[in-house]
LOGUVO-747099 format. One record per atom (N, C-alpha, C, O, CB): atom name; x, y, z. Coordinates in pm, whole numbers, plus 50000, padded with zeros to 5 digits. Glycine has a CB too. Layout:
CA|X|Y|Z
...
END
This chain:
N|81004|91287|41113
CA|80933|91224|40955
C|80792|91332|40917
O|80702|91385|40982
CB|80855|91018|40983
N|80835|91326|40776
CA|80716|91435|40702
C|80602|91343|40746
O|80589|91222|40765
CB|80722|91468|40500
N|80510|91471|40755
CA|80375|91435|40782
C|80337|91362|40718
O|80304|91245|40736
CB|80295|91509|40781
N|80340|91454|40598
CA|80278|91297|40446
C|80323|91120|40470
O|80283|91004|40468
CB|80397|91335|40242
N|80406|91186|40485
CA|80525|90979|40509
C|80419|90908|40636
O|80403|90786|40638
CB|80793|91004|40632
N|80334|91019|40760
CA|80281|90924|40859
C|80146|90845|40765
O|80102|90872|40653
CB|80227|91020|41017
N|80110|90754|40849
CA|80044|90691|40821
C|79923|90695|40942
O|79917|90617|41037
CB|80116|90587|40785
N|79786|90853|40901
CA|79741|90871|40972
C|79592|90805|41008
O|79517|90859|41090
CB|79765|90970|40959
N|79552|90667|40929
CA|79447|90606|40857
C|79445|90495|41010
O|79349|90459|41078
CB|79489|90538|40665
N|79591|90463|41023
CA|79619|90375|41141
C|79564|90426|41233
O|79554|90548|41228
CB|79747|90350|41179
N|79497|90344|41373
CA|79478|90395|41545
C|79530|90301|41574
O|79516|90218|41484
CB|79336|90420|41632
N|79588|90262|41659
CA|79662|90203|41803
C|79624|90183|41945
O|79639|90248|42048
CB|79757|90274|41830
N|79575|90084|41918
CA|79542|90030|42092
C|79596|90004|42191
O|79561|89889|42217
CB|79498|89938|42115
N|79680|90049|42286
CA|79766|89957|42324
C|79762|89952|42475
O|79682|90012|42548
CB|79897|89983|42270
N|79867|89868|42511
CA|79852|89856|42684
C|79926|89664|42715
O|79956|89578|42632
CB|79613|89876|42743
N|79933|89663|42872
CA|79993|89558|42896
C|79964|89409|42825
O|79863|89389|42757
CB|79980|89559|43018
N|80039|89333|42843
CA|79970|89153|42801
C|79917|89166|42919
O|79955|89208|43028
CB|80079|88982|42775
N|79798|89110|42864
CA|79669|89041|42963
C|79540|89187|42987
O|79429|89188|43040
CB|79760|88978|43169
N|79583|89245|42951
CA|79554|89435|43031
C|79374|89482|43002
O|79300|89564|43055
CB|79690|89607|42901
N|79352|89353|42859
CA|79206|89337|42814
C|79166|89404|42744
O|79046|89432|42734
CB|79121|89339|42886
N|79301|89470|42647
CA|79310|89506|42529
C|79175|89460|42440
O|79103|89547|42392
CB|79439|89455|42483
N|79148|89324|42424
CA|79106|89268|42309
C|78956|89273|42356
O|78864|89286|42275
CB|79174|89121|42269
N|78936|89262|42499
CA|78808|89302|42598
C|78712|89404|42542
O|78597|89386|42502
CB|78859|89368|42738
N|78804|89546|42548
CA|78777|89672|42588
C|78683|89685|42386
O|78569|89711|42346
CB|78964|89791|42654
N|78822|89646|42315
CA|78757|89649|42136
C|78632|89553|42097
O|78532|89588|42033
CB|78888|89586|42016
N|78660|89421|42151
CA|78531|89310|42121
C|78374|89413|42214
O|78268|89355|42192
CB|78584|89094|42232
N|78361|89510|42280
CA|78307|89520|42345
C|78280|89666|42245
O|78171|89688|42192
CB|78351|89488|42482
N|78377|89741|42233
CA|78284|89868|42138
C|78286|89814|41992
O|78179|89803|41931
CB|78368|90047|42134
N|78383|89788|41946
CA|78288|89681|41756
C|78192|89599|41839
O|78288|89542|41891
CB|78428|89513|41618
N|78088|89541|41898
CA|77941|89540|41929
C|77888|89670|41949
O|77773|89686|41909
CB|77911|89462|42047
N|77967|89802|42022
CA|77845|89932|41982
C|77864|90006|41887
O|77815|90119|41890
CB|77820|90036|42077
N|77913|89979|41817
CA|77953|90020|41712
C|77875|89965|41569
O|77824|90046|41491
CB|78087|89992|41723
N|77873|89824|41547
CA|77795|89747|41487
C|77669|89797|41538
O|77628|89883|41460
CB|77824|89608|41505
N|77563|89775|41666
CA|77468|89851|41646
C|77427|89979|41644
O|77313|90021|41623
CB|77422|89821|41690
N|77508|90030|41662
CA|77469|90193|41580
C|77480|90248|41418
O|77489|90358|41363
CB|77567|90298|41644
N|77471|90054|41359
CA|77526|90084|41197
C|77661|90116|41141
O|77670|90145|41022
CB|77464|90193|41149
N|77796|90112|41238
CA|77911|90102|41103
C|78005|89982|41145
O|78055|89918|41238
CB|78022|90263|41077
N|77986|90007|40959
CA|78050|89824|40927
C|78195|89826|40981
O|78289|89899|40950
CB|78065|89767|40725
N|78187|89728|41066
CA|78307|89666|41121
C|78426|89522|41081
O|78397|89414|41132
CB|78251|89643|41230
N|78494|89527|41033
CA|78509|89411|41003
C|78706|89423|41094
O|78769|89500|41167
CB|78470|89382|40802
N|78727|89275|41013
CA|78844|89271|41094
C|78865|89141|41203
O|78805|89036|41176
CB|78841|89403|41170
N|78916|89144|41277
CA|78929|88963|41343
C|78966|89053|41511
O|79011|89167|41529
CB|79129|88810|41244
N|78932|88964|41595
CA|79026|88991|41739
C|79059|88847|41730
O|79039|88771|41634
CB|78941|89052|41909
N|79120|88816|41862
CA|79203|88693|41938
C|79208|88691|42065
O|79301|88732|42135
CB|79336|88682|41910
N|79073|88626|42109
CA|79043|88650|42244
C|79126|88486|42259
O|79140|88397|42176
CB|78850|88684|42297
N|79177|88502|42428
CA|79250|88423|42513
C|79220|88289|42584
O|79182|88333|42693
CB|79274|88495|42593
N|79214|88176|42592
CA|79207|88098|42725
C|79320|88075|42775
O|79429|88057|42723
CB|79148|87978|42721
N|79264|88079|42953
CA|79363|88084|43072
C|79442|88008|43160
O|79367|87941|43232
CB|79319|88125|43138
N|79526|87994|43178
CA|79534|87893|43273
C|79649|87929|43374
O|79749|87998|43355
CB|79556|87757|43202
N|79599|87850|43510
CA|79680|87953|43587
C|79736|88117|43547
O|79839|88178|43520
CB|79793|87878|43607
N|79642|88130|43559
CA|79637|88324|43503
C|79750|88366|43349
O|79748|88476|43293
CB|79732|88452|43685
N|79832|88259|43310
CA|79858|88282|43187
C|79773|88240|43047
O|79690|88150|43059
CB|79968|88235|43189
N|79793|88308|42898
CA|79787|88285|42834
C|79826|88108|42774
O|79942|88065|42775
CB|79820|88384|42819
N|79705|88025|42726
CA|79759|87939|42659
C|79692|87893|42596
O|79716|87775|42568
CB|79813|87869|42703
N|79559|87963|42534
CA|79601|87920|42380
C|79497|88001|42326
O|79407|88011|42410
CB|79594|87746|42328
N|79455|88101|42156
CA|79366|88187|42135
C|79297|88151|42014
O|79310|88045|41954
CB|79419|88309|42135
N|79239|88225|41992
CA|79142|88191|41854
C|79140|88298|41751
O|79108|88410|41792
CB|78982|88172|41893
N|79167|88286|41635
CA|79095|88398|41617
C|78952|88403|41545
O|78898|88306|41491
CB|79177|88473|41554
N|78907|88513|41553
CA|78757|88556|41579
C|78709|88683|41463
O|78705|88801|41499
CB|78746|88620|41756
N|78673|88640|41317
CA|78606|88705|41240
C|78472|88828|41299
O|78357|88788|41318
CB|78563|88594|41162
N|78499|88924|41313
CA|78415|89034|41353
C|78290|89054|41270
O|78195|89108|41326
CB|78494|89157|41350
N|78273|89003|41098
CA|78169|89008|41073
C|78056|88929|41071
O|77937|88960|41066
CB|78183|89037|41008
N|78126|88797|41079
CA|78108|88606|41091
C|78065|88571|41214
O|77950|88540|41243
CB|78256|88506|41076
N|78177|88578|41299
CA|78193|88527|41432
C|78265|88408|41378
O|78253|88316|41459
CB|78056|88501|41527
N|78337|88373|41271
CA|78350|88231|41283
C|78479|88255|41321
O|78559|88346|41299
CB|78319|88132|41162
N|78483|88109|41409
CA|78634|88109|41529
C|78731|88010|41360
O|78711|87955|41252
CB|78598|87945|41775
N|78833|88051|41456
CA|79004|87937|41403
C|79088|87982|41530
O|79133|88088|41573
CB|79128|88001|41203
N|79084|87814|41579
CA|79255|87757|41635
C|79371|87855|41564
O|79423|87841|41454
CB|79297|87563|41569
N|79398|87991|41695
CA|79478|88016|41613
C|79657|87967|41648
O|79750|87953|41569
CB|79446|88159|41598
N|79651|87949|41797
CA|79762|87933|41905
C|79762|87898|41981
O|79665|87946|42039
CB|79811|87993|41948
N|79827|87809|42064
CA|79807|87738|42126
C|79972|87717|42252
O|80080|87756|42207
CB|79751|87635|42022
N|79971|87660|42387
CA|80104|87606|42427
C|80158|87465|42360
O|80271|87433|42327
CB|80097|87587|42577
N|80024|87388|42353
CA|80083|87277|42347
C|80068|87181|42156
O|79991|87157|42063
CB|80006|87198|42489
N|80190|87165|42203
CA|80218|87124|42044
C|80160|87071|41977
O|80144|86955|42015
CB|80298|87065|42013
N|80084|87109|41827
CA|80020|87043|41788
C|80049|87024|41602
O|80099|87099|41518
CB|79900|87091|41849
N|79980|86863|41597
CA|80073|86868|41434
C|80015|86983|41389
O|79905|87037|41403
CB|80050|86728|41302
N|80149|87014|41312
CA|80212|87101|41144
C|80154|87292|41189
O|80153|87397|41125
CB|80071|87008|40926
N|80115|87251|41326
CA|80153|87382|41370
C|80281|87457|41386
O|80365|87368|41396
CB|80114|87387|41467
N|80333|87556|41393
CA|80450|87622|41388
C|80497|87683|41520
O|80437|87772|41580
CB|80439|87719|41290
N|80600|87628|41555
CA|80632|87721|41705
C|80723|87827|41654
O|80802|87830|41560
CB|80721|87627|41846
N|80672|87950|41785
CA|80732|88086|41784
C|80763|88122|41911
O|80758|87999|41908
CB|80649|88189|41725
N|80792|88165|42029
CA|80825|88140|42121
C|80759|88030|42202
O|80773|87908|42219
CB|80833|88236|42160
N|80673|88138|42249
CA|80613|87998|42406
C|80481|87886|42362
O|80429|87790|42420
CB|80512|88116|42588
N|80451|87981|42180
CA|80337|87965|42118
C|80353|87843|42015
O|80448|87856|41938
CB|80299|88096|42056
N|80274|87720|41998
CA|80267|87665|41863
C|80148|87779|41741
O|80105|87885|41786
CB|80200|87483|41895
N|80130|87757|41671
CA|80079|87850|41556
C|80021|87740|41431
O|80083|87651|41372
CB|80223|87962|41494
N|79864|87789|41417
CA|79818|87784|41340
C|79806|87770|41193
O|79699|87789|41135
CB|79801|87822|41372
N|79936|87732|41122
CA|79925|87801|40998
C|79788|87816|40901
O|79776|87917|40832
CB|80021|87741|40926
N|79707|87734|40899
CA|79481|87780|40869
C|79475|87867|40936
O|79402|87938|40868
CB|79322|87669|40929
N|79503|87938|41046
CA|79447|88024|41051
C|79474|88182|41001
O|79387|88267|40988
CB|79431|88004|41146
N|79637|88200|40974
CA|79722|88244|40917
C|79647|88254|40722
O|79652|88349|40643
CB|79858|88141|40966
N|79611|88172|40712
CA|79531|88140|40526
C|79414|88241|40599
O|79414|88363|40582
CB|79454|87905|40451
N|79337|88185|40665
CA|79214|88246|40689
C|79179|88344|40732
O|79066|88388|40710
CB|79162|88203|40736
N|79292|88418|40823
CA|79303|88534|40825
C|79334|88704|40733
O|79321|88825|40746
CB|79358|88502|40886
N|79395|88569|40616
CA|79429|88690|40474
C|79278|88661|40444
O|79180|88727|40479
CB|79575|88642|40308
N|79283|88556|40375
CA|79130|88539|40334
C|79070|88685|40385
O|79072|88788|40318
CB|79045|88390|40419
N|79006|88667|40549
CA|78932|88732|40552
C|78968|88921|40576
O|78878|89002|40601
CB|78865|88656|40636
N|79159|88970|40555
CA|79121|89073|40533
C|79075|89131|40356
O|79006|89223|40313
CB|79224|89134|40602
N|79163|89012|40288
CA|79097|89048|40163
C|78955|89071|40140
O|78908|89144|40052
CB|79124|88962|40083
N|78888|89000|40229
CA|78719|89016|40172
C|78725|89159|40204
O|78708|89226|40102
CB|78570|88918|40265
N|78754|89266|40368
CA|78765|89342|40345
C|78784|89479|40298
O|78722|89585|40312
CB|78764|89311|40356
N|78877|89446|40246
CA|78977|89560|40162
C|78861|89582|40075
O|78820|89691|40036
CB|79144|89505|40071
N|78792|89421|40039
CA|78690|89489|39870
C|78567|89488|39919
O|78481|89516|39836
CB|78679|89378|39699
N|78530|89467|40023
CA|78395|89568|40104
C|78412|89714|40151
O|78310|89783|40156
CB|78350|89501|40249
N|78522|89763|40183
CA|78553|89885|40270
C|78470|89916|40357
O|78378|89996|40343
CB|78569|89995|40208
N|78506|89834|40486
CA|78466|89900|40578
C|78470|89978|40668
O|78577|89962|40728
CB|78448|89872|40602
N|78363|90119|40747
CA|78385|90235|40774
C|78542|90167|40909
O|78618|90258|40940
CB|78210|90329|40831
N|78574|90036|40970
CA|78667|90068|41076
C|78748|89860|41018
O|78703|89746|41015
CB|78559|90116|41295
N|78878|89926|40987
CA|78907|89709|41010
C|79032|89684|41137
O|79146|89729|41127
CB|79014|89604|40801
N|78988|89614|41240
CA|79028|89598|41339
C|79184|89482|41350
O|79154|89364|41340
CB|78900|89565|41401
N|79284|89500|41361
CA|79380|89362|41353
C|79411|89321|41496
O|79502|89371|41562
CB|79536|89387|41269
N|79358|89262|41524
CA|79437|89182|41649
C|79549|89070|41636
O|79525|88985|41551
CB|79335|89110|41727
N|79657|89058|41702
CA|79736|89162|41725
C|79919|89176|41619
O|79989|89090|41565
CB|79748|89140|41899
N|79929|89279|41630
CA|80019|89304|41580
C|80135|89297|41688
O|80147|89375|41782
CB|79994|89411|41514
N|80232|89172|41654
CA|80290|89120|41780
C|80439|89119|41768
O|80508|89205|41713
CB|80238|88976|41813
N|80467|89046|41808
CA|80679|89036|41806
C|80674|88920|41661
O|80787|88891|41623
CB|80796|88914|42028
N|80564|88857|41585
CA|80562|88806|41476
C|80574|88881|41391
O|80641|88843|41294
CB|80482|88745|41457
N|80526|88997|41388
CA|80515|89070|41254
C|80619|89152|41290
O|80698|89150|41197
CB|80373|89145|41207
N|80660|89225|41380
CA|80882|89252|41353
C|80896|89224|41284
O|80884|89278|41174
CB|81015|89195|41414
N|80962|89036|41335
CA|81034|88992|41172
C|81008|88976|41119
O|81097|88915|41059
CB|81090|88929|41122
N|80881|88980|41029
CA|80846|89031|40907
C|80800|88851|40892
O|80828|88780|40795
CB|80985|89128|40794
N|80729|88810|41005
CA|80608|88716|41000
C|80452|88719|41032
O|80408|88832|41051
CB|80641|88634|41069
N|80370|88628|41039
CA|80255|88655|41080
C|80193|88703|40993
O|80197|88635|40890
CB|80248|88718|41173
N|80082|88876|40980
CA|80033|88980|40944
C|80159|89103|40901
O|80112|89216|40892
CB|79937|89011|41059
N|80282|89094|40880
CA|80374|89139|40867
C|80312|89237|40722
O|80264|89350|40721
CB|80490|89028|40869
N|80353|89087|40544
CA|80352|89140|40463
C|80184|89215|40450
O|80145|89321|40401
CB|80411|89051|40371
N|80123|89115|40513
CA|79934|89227|40495
C|79911|89328|40558
O|79807|89382|40519
CB|79789|89164|40546
N|79984|89404|40677
CA|80022|89517|40738
C|80086|89618|40638
O|80035|89730|40652
CB|80111|89481|40846
N|80145|89615|40579
CA|80235|89636|40478
C|80134|89653|40388
O|80114|89768|40349
CB|80341|89532|40449
N|80068|89566|40347
CA|79992|89661|40206
C|79887|89747|40307
O|79874|89866|40279
CB|79878|89538|40050
N|79835|89711|40387
CA|79700|89782|40499
C|79763|89940|40484
O|79708|90026|40414
CB|79700|89706|40721
N|79874|89961|40554
CA|79959|90036|40619
C|79951|90156|40505
O|79953|90277|40529
CB|80108|89961|40655
N|79942|90091|40368
CA|79975|90204|40207
C|79820|90205|40160
O|79782|90264|40059
CB|80105|90113|40039
N|79753|90147|40233
CA|79561|90196|40185
C|79491|90254|40318
O|79453|90212|40427
CB|79435|90026|40131
N|79497|90394|40234
CA|79470|90490|40316
C|79312|90498|40320
O|79257|90573|40401
CB|79541|90614|40274
N|79246|90426|40239
CA|79110|90460|40216
C|79028|90429|40331
O|78914|90467|40355
CB|79058|90392|40100
N|79104|90356|40398
CA|79018|90225|40457
C|79101|90241|40635
O|79220|90216|40654
CB|79065|90024|40339
N|79003|90288|40748
CA|79028|90337|40842
C|79077|90197|40993
O|78988|90118|41025
CB|78895|90436|40849
N|79163|90189|41037
CA|79212|90079|41073
C|79260|90121|41220
O|79280|90237|41257
CB|79319|90025|40970
N|79273|90014|41292
CA|79237|89978|41475
C|79363|89851|41504
O|79322|89735|41492
CB|79020|89887|41509
N|79492|89868|41538
CA|79560|89726|41537
C|79557|89796|41693
O|79553|89911|41737
CB|79730|89669|41429
N|79560|89625|41764
CA|79605|89655|41912
C|79745|89570|41897
O|79775|89457|41859
CB|79484|89593|42050
N|79798|89658|41937
CA|79931|89649|41998
C|79976|89660|42143
O|79952|89757|42215
CB|79994|89735|41944
N|80044|89549|42180
CA|80143|89559|42344
C|80224|89644|42369
O|80327|89681|42313
CB|80235|89454|42380
N|80150|89686|42494
CA|80310|89814|42461
C|80424|89811|42503
O|80482|89915|42537
CB|80309|89949|42508
N|80483|89687|42508
CA|80639|89579|42514
C|80704|89669|42378
O|80805|89739|42369
CB|80611|89343|42469
N|80591|89628|42268
CA|80665|89681|42139
C|80594|89787|42091
O|80623|89786|41972
CB|80680|89579|42023
N|80526|89870|42107
CA|80463|89976|42002
C|80561|90074|41995
O|80523|90172|41931
CB|80318|90046|42043
N|80710|90086|42053
CA|80790|90190|42009
C|80793|90131|41852
O|80791|90207|41756
CB|80944|90209|42098
N|80799|89994|41838
CA|80926|89944|41731
C|80802|89906|41631
O|80831|89867|41517
CB|81059|89785|41789
N|80680|89914|41667
CA|80612|89895|41575
C|80556|90046|41541
O|80517|90061|41425
CB|80518|89787|41608
N|80552|90130|41607
CA|80482|90223|41539
C|80580|90318|41469
O|80534|90420|41417
CB|80389|90292|41630
N|80717|90290|41464
CA|80843|90306|41416
C|80801|90280|41237
O|80770|90355|41144
CB|80961|90187|41501
N|80829|90074|41260
CA|80804|90017|41097
C|80723|90088|41045
O|80745|90146|40939
CB|80749|89877|41071
N|80605|90097|41115
CA|80434|90176|41007
C|80440|90283|41037
O|80332|90335|41067
CB|80252|90137|41040
N|80552|90360|41044
CA|80516|90479|41021
C|80384|90555|41074
O|80346|90637|40991
CB|80521|90477|40903
N|80266|90547|41242
CA|80208|90579|41367
C|80230|90677|41370
O|80352|90695|41360
CB|80234|90526|41474
N|80153|90796|41384
CA|80193|90910|41448
C|80142|90804|41578
O|80068|90709|41605
CB|80118|91081|41404
N|80242|90899|41635
CA|80201|90946|41791
C|80076|90996|41866
O|80036|90960|41977
CB|80270|91042|41815
N|80014|91102|41769
CA|79817|91067|41856
C|79775|91038|41785
O|79690|91108|41731
CB|79698|91165|41918
N|79804|90922|41743
CA|79688|90792|41651
C|79753|90697|41763
O|79757|90578|41730
CB|79723|90729|41424
N|79791|90720|41858
CA|79828|90590|41971
C|79747|90632|42087
O|79748|90747|42133
CB|80009|90573|42024
N|79652|90502|42149
CA|79567|90525|42274
C|79611|90402|42349
O|79673|90311|42295
CB|79395|90536|42251
N|79576|90403|42474
CA|79556|90338|42573
C|79424|90314|42619
O|79337|90393|42583
CB|79619|90386|42651
N|79390|90212|42698
CA|79231|90174|42762
C|79177|90339|42828
O|79072|90401|42812
CB|79246|90023|42927
N|79307|90370|42910
CA|79178|90543|42975
C|79185|90636|42893
O|79102|90725|42906
CB|79218|90650|43133
N|79290|90647|42778
CA|79261|90755|42646
C|79177|90713|42527
O|79134|90801|42453
CB|79397|90793|42575
N|79146|90573|42502
CA|79093|90536|42424
C|78948|90600|42374
O|78915|90619|42257
CB|79101|90432|42458
N|78845|90636|42535
CA|78753|90666|42540
C|78718|90827|42463
O|78610|90857|42411
CB|78738|90639|42666
N|78878|90946|42474
CA|78888|91017|42415
C|78892|91046|42295
O|78878|91161|42255
CB|78931|91037|42447
N|78919|90907|42191
CA|78919|90944|42043
C|78799|91007|42007
O|78700|91004|42080
CB|78936|90827|41954
N|78803|91064|41897
CA|78701|91155|41879
C|78690|91134|41725
O|78678|91229|41648
CB|78734|91308|41934
N|78694|90989|41680
CA|78663|91022|41507
C|78564|90930|41515
O|78503|90868|41602
CB|78789|90990|41369
N|78568|90946|41351
CA|78335|90900|41280
C|78308|90815|41364
O|78206|90827|41431
CB|78275|90793|41087
N|78417|90684|41384
CA|78378|90549|41367
C|78335|90502|41518
O|78265|90406|41553
CB|78504|90458|41298
N|78413|90624|41614
CA|78372|90612|41761
C|78161|90602|41825
O|78092|90688|41770
CB|78457|90778|41821
N|78112|90544|41886
CA|78014|90570|41960
C|78038|90694|42102
O|77943|90721|42177
CB|77976|90425|42000
END
């Protein structure tokens, strides 16, 4: 792939499902904010039942505001995708948060997570297409290991921009503590 076609402003943290990716990024973003780094975007921490994720929320990294995002239990007006029902309002809210981020030009924009829905052209797919073209904002996308190759190919993310929990500490970019 031509080097100029790659999106060098996008970094990926990858690992297994329930492997601690969101927790690690939550800890890192707290440290970054304490150091004065302007971090925006969102995380999707989960709730667990019998060792499996049963629900999750969308959490705005700037304000701490939470919106229910997905649940294994059917919710009125929510849309089923695989084993979860998704709250359409969470996607609307997330889009608004991302638009705010683009206007305010953070040092780092976090997207948790890029998943199967996005690979099927749903969820954050259109937003990710826009963000991939916005090289003025450094981004960190959280991606489960099972779909990493598809995500990196679709959004042209260079291999040296992809990290695991073990190698994440080696990321020597300006926004890391």
